[in-house]
C-alpha positions in Angstrom: 0.0 0.0 0.0 1.3 3.5 -0.9 1.2 6.2 1.8 1.1 9.9 1.0 2.2 12.4 3.6 1.5 16.1 3.2 3.5 18.6 5.2 1.8 21.8 6.4 3.6 25.0 6.9 2.9 28.6 7.9 2.4 31.4 5.4 5.9 32.6 5.6 7.5 29.2 4.8 7.6 27.5 1.4 5.4 24.5 0.9 7.0 21.2 1.4 6.6 18.4 -1.2 4.2 15.6 -0.7 6.0 12.4 0.3 4.9 9.2 -1.5 6.3 6.0 0.0 7.5 3.0 -2.0 4.7 0.6 -3.0 6.9 -2.4 -4.1 10.5 -3.5 -4.1 11.7 -6.1 -6.6 15.0 -7.9 -6.2 16.4 -9.2 -9.5 19.9 -9.8 -7.9 22.0 -8.2 -10.6 22.6 -4.9 -12.2 19.6 -3.6 -14.2 20.2 -1.9 -17.6 16.7 -0.9 -18.4 13.1 -1.0 -17.2 9.7 -0.7 -19.0 6.1 -1.0 -18.0 3.4 -2.7 -20.1 0.7 -0.5 -21.5 -1.8 -1.7 -18.8 0.8 -1.3 -16.0 0.5 -4.9 -14.9 3.9 -6.1 -16.1 7.5 -4.8 -15.7 10.4 -5.7 -18.0 13.9 -5.6 -16.5 16.9 -5.8 -18.8 19.7 -7.5 -17.0 23.3 -8.5 -18.0 22.4 -11.4 -20.4 18.6 -11.6 -20.4 15.4 -9.8 -19.8 13.0 -10.8 -17.0 9.2 -10.1 -17.1 7.6 -9.5 -13.7 4.0 -9.4 -12.8 3.1 -6.5 -10.5 -0.1 -8.1 -9.5 1.4 -10.9 -7.5 5.2 -9.9 -7.6 6.1 -13.0 -9.5 8.5 -13.6 -12.4 6.3 -14.3 -15.5 9.0 -15.3 -18.0 12.6 -14.9 -19.1 13.6 -13.6 -22.5 17.1 -14.5 -23.8 17.7 -11.1 -25.2 18.6 -7.6 -24.0 18.6 -4.1 -25.4 16.1 -1.2 -25.7 12.7 -2.7 -25.2 8.9 -2.0 -25.4 5.8 -4.1 -24.8 3.9 -4.5 -28.1 0.9 -6.3 -29.6 -1.4 -5.5 -26.7 1.2 -6.5 -24.1 1.5 -10.1 -25.5 5.0 -9.5 -27.0 8.2 -7.7 -26.0 10.1 -6.0 -28.9 13.8 -5.7 -28.3 16.3 -3.7 -30.4 20.1 -4.1 -30.1 23.2 -3.3 -32.0 25.3 -5.9 -33.9 28.5 -6.3 -35.8 29.0 -9.0 -38.5 32.2 -10.2 -40.2 35.8 -9.0 -39.8 37.5 -5.9 -41.0 40.5 -8.0 -42.1 38.6 -10.7 -43.9 35.2 -10.3 -45.4 34.4 -6.7 -44.3 32.6 -5.6 -41.2 28.8 -5.0 -41.4 27.0 -3.1 -38.6 23.4 -2.5 -37.9 20.5 -3.1 -35.6 18.5 -6.3 -35.0 14.9 -6.1 -33.9 13.4 -9.2 -32.2 9.8 -9.8 -31.1 9.3 -12.3 -28.2 6.1 -14.0 -27.3 5.5 -13.5 -23.5 3.3 -16.6 -23.1 6.0 -19.0 -24.2 9.2 -16.9 -24.0 10.0 -17.9 -27.6 11.2 -15.7 -30.4 8.4 -14.7 -32.8 10.4 -12.7 -35.4 13.9 -11.3 -36.1 14.8 -8.6 -38.6 18.2 -7.1 -39.3 18.8 -3.6 -40.5 22.3 -2.7 -41.8 22.5 1.0 -41.3 25.6 2.4 -39.6 23.8 3.5 -36.4 20.3 3.3 -34.9 18.7 5.0 -32.0 16.6 3.1 -29.5 13.1 2.0 -30.6 10.5 4.8 -30.5 7.0 5.5 -31.6 5.7 3.1 -28.8 8.2 0.5 -29.9 7.1 0.3 -33.5 9.6 2.7 -35.2 13.3 2.2 -35.9 15.2 5.4 -36.8 18.8 5.0 -38.1 21.5 7.1 -39.5 22.2 6.2 -43.1 25.4 4.2 -43.7 26.4 6.4 -46.6 25.6 9.8 -45.1 25.3 11.1 -41.5 23.1 13.9 -42.9 20.3 11.3 -43.8 18.1 9.5 -41.3 16.0 6.5 -42.2 12.7 6.2 -40.4 11.1 2.7 -40.6 7.6 1.9 -39.3 8.1 -1.8 -38.2 4.3 -2.4 -38.4 3.6 -1.2 -41.9 7.3 -1.5 -43.2 6.9 2.0 -44.6 10.3 3.7 -44.8 10.9 7.5 -45.0 14.2 9.2 -45.5 14.8 12.7 -44.1 17.8 14.8 -45.1 19.3 17.8 -43.4 22.2 20.1 -44.1 24.0 18.9 -41.0 24.7 15.5 -39.3 21.9 14.0 -37.3 23.0 13.9 -33.6 19.8 12.6 -32.1 16.4 11.6 -33.6 13.1 10.9 -31.8 9.6 9.8 -32.9 6.5 10.7 -30.9 4.2 7.9 -29.6 1.5 8.6 -32.3 4.0 8.3 -35.1 3.1 11.8 -36.4 6.1 13.9 -35.4 9.9 13.4 -35.6 12.3 15.7 -33.7 16.0 15.8 -34.6 18.9 17.6 -33.0 21.9 18.9 -35.0 25.3 20.7 -34.6 25.4 23.6 -36.9 29.0 24.8 -37.4 31.3 25.1 -34.4 29.2 27.3 -32.1 25.6 26.8 -33.1 22.9 24.1 -32.7 19.4 23.5 -34.1 16.3 21.5 -33.5 14.1 20.4 -36.4 10.5 19.2 -36.3 9.3 16.9 -39.1 6.0 15.5 -40.2 5.5 11.7 -40.5 4.9 9.9 -42.8 5.4 12.7 -45.3 8.9 13.5 -44.1 8.3 17.3 -44.6 10.1 19.8 -42.4 7.6 21.5 -40.1 9.8 23.8 -38.0 13.5 24.7 -37.8 14.6 26.2 -34.5 18.0 27.7 -33.7 19.0 26.7 -30.2 20.6 29.3 -28.0 23.2 27.1 -26.4 25.7 25.6 -28.8 27.1 23.0 -26.4 26.2 19.3 -26.9 23.7 19.3 -24.2 21.8 16.4 -25.8 24.9 14.1 -25.8 23.0 11.6 -23.7 19.5 12.7 -24.5 18.7 9.5 -26.5 19.2 7.4 -23.4 16.1 9.0 -21.9 12.8 7.4 -23.1 10.4 10.0 -21.6 11.0 12.8 -24.0 7.4 13.2 -25.3 4.1 13.7 -23.6 1.5 10.9 -24.3 -0.3 13.0 -27.0 3.0 13.8 -28.8 2.6 17.5 -28.5 5.2 18.3 -25.9 9.0 17.6 -26.1 11.6 17.9 -23.4 15.1 19.4 -24.0 17.9 19.3 -21.4 20.5 22.0 -21.3 24.0 22.1 -19.6 24.1 23.1 -15.9 20.9 21.0 -15.4 18.5 23.4 -17.2 15.3 22.1 -18.6 12.9 23.2 -21.3 9.6 22.0 -22.8 8.7 22.6 -26.4 5.3 22.8 -28.1 5.8 20.7 -31.3 2.8 22.3 -33.0 4.2 25.8 -32.8 7.9 25.1 -32.6 8.1 27.3 -29.5 9.1 26.7 -25.8 6.2 26.4 -23.3 8.3 27.9 -20.5 9.4 31.6 -20.4 12.7 30.6 -18.9 14.5 27.2 -18.6 14.0 25.5 -15.2 17.0 24.4 -13.3 17.1 21.1 -11.4 19.6 19.6 -9.0 21.6 16.4 -9.4 22.2 14.9 -12.8 20.2 16.0 -15.9 20.6 12.4 -17.4 17.6 11.1 -15.4 14.9 13.5 -16.2 11.6 12.0 -17.5 8.5 13.8 -18.8 5.2 12.5 -17.5 2.6 11.4 -20.1 0.4 14.4 -19.2 3.2 16.8 -20.3 2.7 18.7 -17.1 5.0 16.9 -14.6 8.7 16.1 -14.8 10.4 13.3 -12.8 14.0 13.2 -11.8 15.8 10.1 -10.6 19.4 9.4 -9.8 19.3 11.1 -6.4 22.0 9.7 -4.0 19.5 8.5 -1.3 17.4 6.4 -3.8 14.4 8.8 -3.8 12.8 10.4 -6.9 11.6 14.0 -7.3 8.5 15.2 -9.2 8.3 18.8 -10.5 5.4 20.9 -11.9 6.5 21.8 -15.4 3.9 24.5 -15.7 4.9 26.4 -12.7 6.8 29.6 -13.3 10.0 29.8 -11.3 12.9 32.2 -10.7 15.6 31.2 -13.2 18.2 32.0 -10.6 16.8 29.6 -8.1 16.5 25.8 -8.1 13.2 24.2 -9.2 11.2 23.1 -6.1 9.6 19.6 -6.3 5.9 19.1 -5.7 6.4 15.5 -4.6 9.2 13.2 -3.3 9.0 9.4 -4.0 10.6 7.9 -0.9 12.3 4.5 -1.5 14.4 1.9 0.2 17.8 3.5 1.2 20.6 2.2 -0.9 23.4 3.5 -3.2 22.3 4.8 -6.5 24.6 4.2 -9.5 23.5 4.3 -13.2 19.7 4.1 -12.4 17.1 3.3 -15.0 13.7 5.2 -14.9 10.3 4.3 -16.2 6.8 5.8 -16.0 3.7 3.8 -16.9 1.5 5.0 -19.8 -1.1 6.5 -17.5 1.4 8.1 -15.2 0.3 6.2 -12.2 3.4 4.0 -11.7 7.1 5.0 -11.5 10.0 2.6 -11.4 13.7 3.2 -10.6 16.4 0.5 -10.6 19.7 0.6 -8.8 23.1 -1.0 -9.3 22.5 -3.5 -6.5 19.8 -5.3 -8.4 16.7 -3.8 -6.8 13.8 -1.9 -8.5 11.6 0.5 -6.5 8.0 1.0 -7.7 5.7 3.7 -6.6 2.0 4.4 -7.1 1.6 8.1 -7.9 -1.7 9.9 -7.3 -2.9 12.7 -9.4 -0.6 15.7 -8.8 -2.3 18.1 -11.2 -3.1 21.4 -9.6 -6.6 21.5 -8.1 -9.0 23.8 -9.9 -9.6 27.1 -8.1 
């Protein structure tokens, strides 16, 4: 059972965040490299060193083991797990090296492989578009990205004047966002239509540094409706962008503490989660609240978990925003039930 504690304070003091206690602790007994919820929130996938385990959150039991690991997503109404991973074939000295991405679909009832497909582009980003889209950088040009719908097998090529550094597809498969280095001291974000591949907006970004260098590691970059996109700046500054207008939704970037690597946008596009806090807790922020850019962003809730060391955590939020998971290097996964934190109507 989850407990929520609200702290009351006098009018001169700042409001304290709500405390939400840990609902469940899973012990998988080895380092976790990724976590993902099923669409209905009843299953959790944990990517381990040499396999992926599927856990039932209804009775805290291990449902099955998949002999695969990589970026993963529940698909086909939660009856399958789709896994994408990088591969290298051949030898540089003999028959020539071939690189690419292999996408496998695993049946969860039997744990058996249903389908395997290889793509031989130079580099591919993690599966996006709710696990049904593979975006890769063309083997013959870093200025071209190939966007493949794994369901329909429709392939679209988008081309820019600069190299593609990161590319993302929204859950509805209607919008693509790409990030680019433009010259030595400039950067850009481009918003594309899918499946037409037409450029919708081109935005010059004010900070030329490679602040998105690990952005592709973070799965929660879109709101559930695909209209809001998160962008993380150096010095732990954070922005949200409206993909319909190509403009930021915040007047000033918000600044958060700890590492910017573990920021995750909630499905409602109104809340932002931050993991990777040394004591094992997770913070939730109101993305719509205006803050002083010179001050740190104050959380509205703190997810309190079992105390243990945090190293390279993995974060996941369920599709309805009601469950949050964070793994740790000691092989445990904390899960919280999150109540509605939307501001109450006045």
